[in-house]
C-alpha positions in Angstrom: 57.0 8.5 0.5 53.3 9.4 0.2 51.7 11.6 2.9 49.2 9.8 5.1 46.8 11.3 7.6 43.8 10.2 9.6 40.6 12.2 9.7 37.4 11.5 11.7 34.3 13.1 10.1 31.2 13.4 12.2 28.6 13.8 13.4 27.0 14.5 10.1 24.3 17.1 9.7 21.2 16.3 7.6 21.5 12.6 8.6 18.9 10.8 10.6 20.9 9.6 13.7 24.5 9.6 14.7 27.3 8.7 12.2 31.1 9.0 12.3 33.5 8.0 9.5 37.2 7.5 10.0 39.3 8.2 6.9 42.9 7.2 6.2 44.0 9.7 3.6 47.0 9.3 1.3 48.0 11.6 -1.5 44.8 13.7 -1.2 42.3 10.8 -1.4 40.7 8.3 0.9 42.7 5.1 1.1 40.6 3.3 3.7 37.4 4.1 5.6 35.7 2.8 8.7 32.1 3.7 9.2 30.9 3.9 12.8 27.3 3.9 14.2 28.0 5.2 17.7 24.5 4.9 19.1 22.9 1.7 20.6 19.1 1.5 20.8 18.2 -2.2 21.4 14.7 -2.6 19.8 15.5 -6.3 19.2 15.8 -6.7 23.0 12.8 -4.5 23.8 10.5 -6.8 21.7 11.6 -10.1 23.4 8.9 -11.7 25.7 6.1 -9.4 24.5 2.9 -10.6 22.8 3.6 -11.1 19.1 1.1 -8.4 18.1 3.1 -5.8 20.0 5.5 -5.7 17.1 3.0 -3.6 15.3 3.2 -0.9 18.0 6.9 -1.1 18.9 8.7 -1.7 15.6 7.4 1.4 13.8 9.0 3.5 16.5 12.4 2.5 15.4 12.2 5.5 13.0 10.1 8.6 12.3 11.1 8.7 8.7 10.3 5.2 7.5 7.9 4.0 10.2 5.5 2.7 7.5 8.2 0.4 6.2 8.7 -1.0 9.7 5.0 -1.4 10.1 4.7 -3.3 6.8 7.6 -5.6 7.6 6.1 -6.4 11.1 2.6 -7.0 9.6 4.0 -9.3 6.9 5.9 -11.3 9.4 2.8 -11.6 11.6 0.7 -12.5 8.6 3.1 -15.2 7.6 3.3 -16.8 11.1 -0.4 -16.7 11.6 -1.6 -17.5 8.1 -3.6 -14.3 7.8 -5.0 -13.4 4.4 -5.6 -9.9 2.9 -8.3 -8.7 0.5 -7.4 -6.8 -2.7 -8.4 -3.5 -1.3 -6.1 -4.0 1.7 -3.2 -4.8 -0.6 -3.9 -1.7 -2.7 -4.3 0.6 0.3 -1.2 -0.8 1.9 0.8 -0.2 -1.3 -0.5 3.3 -1.5 0.6 4.0 2.1 4.0 2.6 1.6 4.5 4.2 -1.8 3.5 7.6 -0.3 6.2 7.3 2.4 8.8 6.2 -0.1 8.0 8.9 -2.7 8.0 11.6 0.0 11.3 10.2 1.2 12.8 10.4 -2.3 11.8 14.1 -2.6 13.0 14.9 0.9 16.4 13.3 0.1 16.8 15.4 -3.0 15.7 18.8 -1.7 16.8 18.7 2.0 19.6 16.1 2.4 21.6 16.0 -0.8 21.2 19.2 -2.8 22.2 21.8 -0.1 25.8 20.5 -0.4 25.8 21.8 -4.0 25.3 25.4 -2.7 28.4 25.3 -0.5 30.8 28.3 -0.8 33.6 25.9 -2.0 31.8 25.9 -5.4 31.6 29.7 -5.7 33.7 29.8 -8.8 31.7 27.3 -10.7 29.4 28.7 -13.5 26.3 27.1 -12.0 26.9 28.2 -8.4 24.5 31.2 -8.5 21.7 29.0 -9.7 22.5 26.2 -7.2 22.6 28.7 -4.3 19.3 30.2 -5.3 17.6 26.9 -5.7 19.3 24.6 -3.2 20.6 26.6 -0.3 19.7 25.1 3.1 16.5 26.6 4.6 16.3 29.5 2.2 16.5 27.9 -1.3 13.6 28.4 -3.7 13.4 24.6 -4.3 12.8 23.9 -0.6 10.3 26.7 -0.2 8.3 25.5 -3.2 8.4 21.8 -2.6 8.0 21.4 1.2 4.4 22.6 1.1 3.7 20.2 -1.9 5.2 17.4 0.1 3.1 18.2 3.1 -0.1 18.2 1.0 1.0 14.9 -0.5 1.3 13.3 2.9 -2.4 14.0 3.5 -2.8 10.7 1.6 -1.4 9.0 4.7 -4.0 10.8 6.9 -6.8 9.5 4.7 -5.6 5.9 4.5 -3.6 5.4 7.7 -5.1 7.9 10.1 -1.8 9.5 10.9 1.9 9.5 10.1 4.3 8.3 11.5 3.5 5.3 13.7 0.0 4.4 12.4 -1.7 1.2 13.6 -3.8 1.0 10.4 -1.5 -1.5 8.8 -2.4 -5.0 10.1 -1.7 -8.6 9.0 -5.1 -8.8 7.5 -5.0 -5.5 5.5 -5.7 -1.9 6.3 -8.3 -0.9 9.0 -9.4 2.3 7.3 -11.9 1.7 4.5 -12.2 4.2 1.6 -15.5 5.5 0.4 -16.2 6.9 -3.1 -15.6 10.6 -2.1 -12.3 9.7 -0.4 -11.1 7.9 -3.5 -11.8 11.1 -5.5 -9.8 13.0 -2.9 -6.9 10.5 -3.1 -6.7 11.1 -6.9 -6.8 14.8 -6.4 -3.9 14.7 -4.0 -1.9 12.6 -6.4 -2.8 14.9 -9.3 -1.6 18.0 -7.3 1.7 16.2 -6.4 2.2 15.2 -10.0 1.8 18.8 -11.0 4.4 20.0 -8.5 6.9 17.3 -9.7 6.3 18.0 -13.4 6.5 21.8 -12.9 9.3 22.2 -10.4 11.4 19.1 -10.2 11.4 17.7 -13.7 9.9 20.4 -16.0 8.6 17.5 -18.0 6.1 14.7 -17.8 6.8 11.9 -15.3 6.3 9.4 -18.1 9.0 11.2 -20.2 11.5 10.8 -17.3 10.6 7.1 -16.8 11.1 6.5 -20.5 14.8 7.7 -20.5 16.6 4.5 -21.4 20.3 5.3 -22.0 23.0 7.6 -20.7 23.0 9.3 -24.1 19.2 9.9 -23.8 19.7 11.3 -20.3 22.5 13.6 -21.6 20.3 14.7 -24.5 17.4 15.4 -22.2 19.8 17.4 -19.9 20.9 19.6 -22.8 17.4 20.0 -24.4 16.6 23.1 -22.2 18.4 25.7 -20.1 19.9 24.4 -16.8 17.3 26.3 -14.8 14.5 24.4 -16.4 13.7 22.0 -13.6 15.8 21.1 -10.5 16.6 17.7 -11.9 18.1 19.2 -15.0 20.1 21.6 -12.8 21.4 18.7 -10.8 22.5 16.8 -13.9 24.4 19.9 -15.2 26.2 20.1 -11.8 26.8 16.3 -11.7 28.4 16.5 -15.1 30.8 19.3 -14.1 31.7 17.7 -10.8 32.0 14.2 -12.4 29.7 12.7 -9.8 29.5 9.7 -12.1 33.0 8.9 -11.1 32.5 9.4 -7.3 31.3 6.8 -4.8 31.7 3.6 -6.6 30.2 0.8 -4.4 30.1 -3.0 -4.6 29.2 -4.6 -7.8 26.4 -6.8 -6.2 23.0 -5.2 -5.8 19.9 -6.7 -4.2 16.2 -6.1 -3.9 13.4 -8.1 -2.3 10.9 -6.6 -4.8 8.2 -4.1 -4.2 4.5 -3.5 -5.0 4.5 -6.2 -7.7 6.0 -3.2 -9.7 9.7 -3.8 -9.1 10.9 -7.4 -9.3 13.1 -9.1 -6.7 16.6 -10.5 -7.4 20.3 -10.0 -7.1 22.4 -8.3 -9.7 25.8 -9.9 -9.6 27.6 -7.2 -11.6 28.0 -9.3 -14.7 24.6 -8.7 -16.2 22.8 -11.6 -14.5 19.9 -11.4 -12.1 19.6 -14.4 -9.8 16.9 -15.0 -7.2 17.0 -13.1 -3.9 17.4 -15.9 -1.3 16.8 -14.7 2.3 18.1 -18.0 3.6 21.6 -17.0 2.3 21.7 -13.9 4.6 24.0 -13.9 7.6 24.9 -11.2 10.1 28.6 -10.9 11.0 29.6 -9.3 14.3 33.4 -9.4 14.0 33.6 -5.6 14.0 30.5 -4.8 15.9 30.2 -4.2 19.6 28.2 -7.4 19.9 29.0 -10.8 21.4 28.6 -14.0 19.4 29.6 -15.1 15.9 28.2 -14.8 12.4 24.7 -16.3 12.2 21.5 -16.4 10.1 18.9 -13.9 11.4 16.6 -16.6 12.8 19.5 -17.8 14.9 20.8 -14.3 15.6 21.3 -12.7 19.0 21.7 -9.1 20.1 24.1 -9.1 23.0 26.0 -5.8 23.5 29.7 -6.0 24.1 30.8 -2.4 24.4 34.4 -3.2 25.4 35.0 -5.7 22.6 38.5 -5.3 21.2 38.9 -4.2 17.5 35.1 -3.5 17.2 34.2 0.0 16.0 30.4 0.1 15.4 27.0 -0.9 16.8 26.1 -2.0 13.3 26.3 -5.6 12.4 27.6 -6.7 9.0 24.9 -8.3 6.9 26.1 -10.5 4.0 24.3 -12.3 1.2 25.9 -15.6 0.5 29.1 -14.1 2.0 28.9 -11.0 -0.3 28.7 -7.3 0.4 25.7 -5.9 -1.4 24.3 -2.5 -2.0 20.5 -1.9 -1.5 18.4 1.1 -2.3 16.5 2.7 -5.3 19.5 2.2 -7.6 19.6 -1.5 -6.7 15.8 -1.8 -7.2 15.9 -0.2 -10.6 18.9 -2.2 -11.7 17.4 -5.5 -10.5 14.1 -4.6 -12.1 15.8 -4.1 -15.4 15.2 -0.4 -16.0 17.4 0.4 -19.0 18.7 3.7 -17.7 19.7 2.3 -14.3 21.6 -0.5 -16.0 23.2 1.9 -18.5 24.4 4.2 -15.7 26.1 1.5 -13.7 27.7 0.1 -16.9 29.0 3.6 -17.8 30.1 4.4 -14.2 31.6 1.0 -13.5 29.1 0.4 -10.7 27.0 2.6 -8.5 28.0 6.2 -8.2 26.8 9.4 -6.5 25.1 10.4 -9.8 23.4 7.1 -10.4 22.0 6.9 -6.8 20.5 10.3 -7.0 19.1 9.8 -10.5 17.7 6.4 -9.5 15.7 7.9 -6.6 14.2 10.5 -8.9 13.6 7.9 -11.6 11.8 5.8 -9.1 9.7 8.8 -8.0 8.7 9.3 -11.6 7.6 5.7 -11.9 5.8 5.5 -8.5 3.3 8.3 -8.9 1.6 7.0 -12.1 1.4 3.5 -10.4 -0.2 5.1 -7.4 -2.8 6.7 -9.6 -3.6 3.3 -11.0 -3.9 1.7 -7.5 -6.2 4.5 -6.3 -8.5 4.0 -9.3 -8.5 0.2 -8.6 -9.8 0.6 -5.0 -13.4 -0.8 -4.7 -15.4 1.2 -2.0 -17.8 -1.1 -0.2 -15.6 -4.1 -0.4 -13.4 -5.3 2.5 -10.1 -3.6 3.3 -9.2 -5.8 6.2 -10.1 -9.3 7.2 -11.0 -10.1 10.8 -8.1 -11.3 12.9 -7.8 -15.0 13.3 -6.4 -16.9 16.2 -3.6 -15.1 18.1 -0.1 -16.1 17.0 0.9 -19.1 19.0 4.3 -20.2 17.7 6.4 -20.3 14.6 8.9 -18.4 12.6 8.3 -15.9 9.8 10.0 -13.3 7.8 8.6 -9.9 6.7 10.4 -8.3 3.8 9.7 -4.8 2.4 11.5 -2.3 0.2 11.9 0.9 2.2 13.0 4.0 0.3 16.6 3.3 1.3 16.5 -0.4 0.4 15.7 -3.9 1.6 14.3 -4.2 5.2 13.7 -7.5 6.9 12.0 -8.5 10.2 12.8 -12.1 11.4 10.2 -13.1 14.0 10.1 -16.2 16.2 7.1 -16.8 18.4 6.6 -19.2 21.3 3.4 -19.5 23.4 2.1 -16.4 21.8 5.1 -14.2 22.7 8.1 -13.0 20.8 11.0 -15.5 21.4 13.3 -13.9 18.8 13.3 -10.7 16.7 16.0 -9.7 14.4 15.9 -6.7 12.0 18.2 -5.8 9.1 17.6 -2.3 7.8 18.7 -0.8 4.5 21.4 1.3 6.2 22.6 -1.8 8.1 23.4 -3.3 4.6 25.0 -0.2 3.2 26.8 1.1 6.3 28.1 -2.1 7.7 31.5 -2.4 9.2 34.1 -5.0 8.1 33.2 -8.7 8.5 35.3 -11.5 9.8 37.3 -11.7 6.6 38.2 -8.0 6.8 35.9 -7.1 3.8 34.7 -3.5 4.1 31.0 -2.7 3.9 29.3 -1.0 0.9 29.9 2.7 2.0 33.4 1.8 3.2 34.2 0.6 -0.3 32.5 3.5 -2.0 34.6 6.1 0.0 37.9 4.7 -1.2 39.4 7.1 -3.8 37.3 10.1 -2.7 39.3 13.3 -3.0 40.1 15.3 0.1 41.4 18.8 -0.1 44.3 19.7 2.3 42.2 22.3 4.2 39.1 20.2 4.6 38.0 18.9 8.0 34.6 17.8 6.7 35.4 17.0 3.0 32.5 17.9 0.7 33.1 14.9 -1.6 33.0 12.5 1.3 29.7 14.0 2.4 28.3 13.6 -1.1 29.2 10.0 -1.2 27.6 9.4 2.3 24.5 11.3 1.4 24.1 9.5 -1.9 23.2 6.4 0.2 20.9 8.5 2.3 21.7 6.9 5.7 19.2 6.4 8.4 21.3 5.6 11.4 18.5 5.1 13.9 17.2 2.3 11.8 20.8 0.9 11.4 21.2 0.4 15.2 17.5 -0.5 15.9 
């Protein structure tokens, strides 16, 4: 008879918000997992009854990491329900603001959230350990000390365009309230040039365009071996990932979705068979069978947030979003796969789906694609022309959806207004998709599926491989339980 034990892991460090994972372990591997978001916050209730425009003030405070994404989603919902239009400068400035937050988030994930696990003492016998400890050790690693100042200087872009970060009010349904003059445009380009240099010197040890051009797993492997492992932190990670077989760890659902972003990454649903079908928000439902919520599965426009903390068999404050009844994975990997980037598709073909390796690589691949695009957007700004159109009539009533791709994946705000006030507000965040509990059919969520088969050593109470799978999705639990 196989040995079976239960292990509860949590709270997790280096994760935004509270997270617990219950693991049923058999024969040294995870047989089943249940992911619990133990904190309730209630933003969907806080918003009810308030003037519709208050969403621009309240919704960004869901999170201090991705507040711009929440702002953009709220502004898009208000623009749709009010019929507001946006000038070209407003769209470009808004894209720069959102891309800055996303790019900074990708870098933060790599240097602060994921890589420190590679410097753990359990890897002391590995040939790469000394380099990993020198570069990636929490708080004292050379990578962190070199890149955190570069990240801070990069975020000055948000000061120029949005006034402050987080929780700016510059993002409005009609554009961005801060105009850019010619001198500021030059400064924006200088900030981007400095950040590019830091990435090309420290992270990649190569041109961003060369990273973005990698198109097969063989090309990625050849690039990895083209220089010594200490030539760039990305290359060091790839050597470590090869040794630890991170391409075989954390296989998630075969369906991936993206609502599209910046006009740069297309929207769609990858069904695992090589086809991309349209992303249909009308096919989204939220199941509450395993959530501490009353009610039944419903589309977000009809959804309610009614806490039921004593509900039998429930184990999370997170609802279970489903797309046409299917569990989907969202995030940078999903965006790049849906968009058709050849390396992203080659990795999931080779790995049999998403993996720890492919999720980390996809975030850095997207970072390499975003910065050149941001340089183009900054050059396209036209000082002296409008950045924001005057507000029209206040929102009276109607229903609208604001979709945005946050760093961690697809974010949606479903707004219903009546008599100028919020009559309904439902939010599905990226980590709500990825960290959902089981639905009414008993189907596990994306992370719950990805954890199955993860190795657990006999003496581990916080298994390092489990943490690597969790961190590959980069959870933001405060957004999850908005």
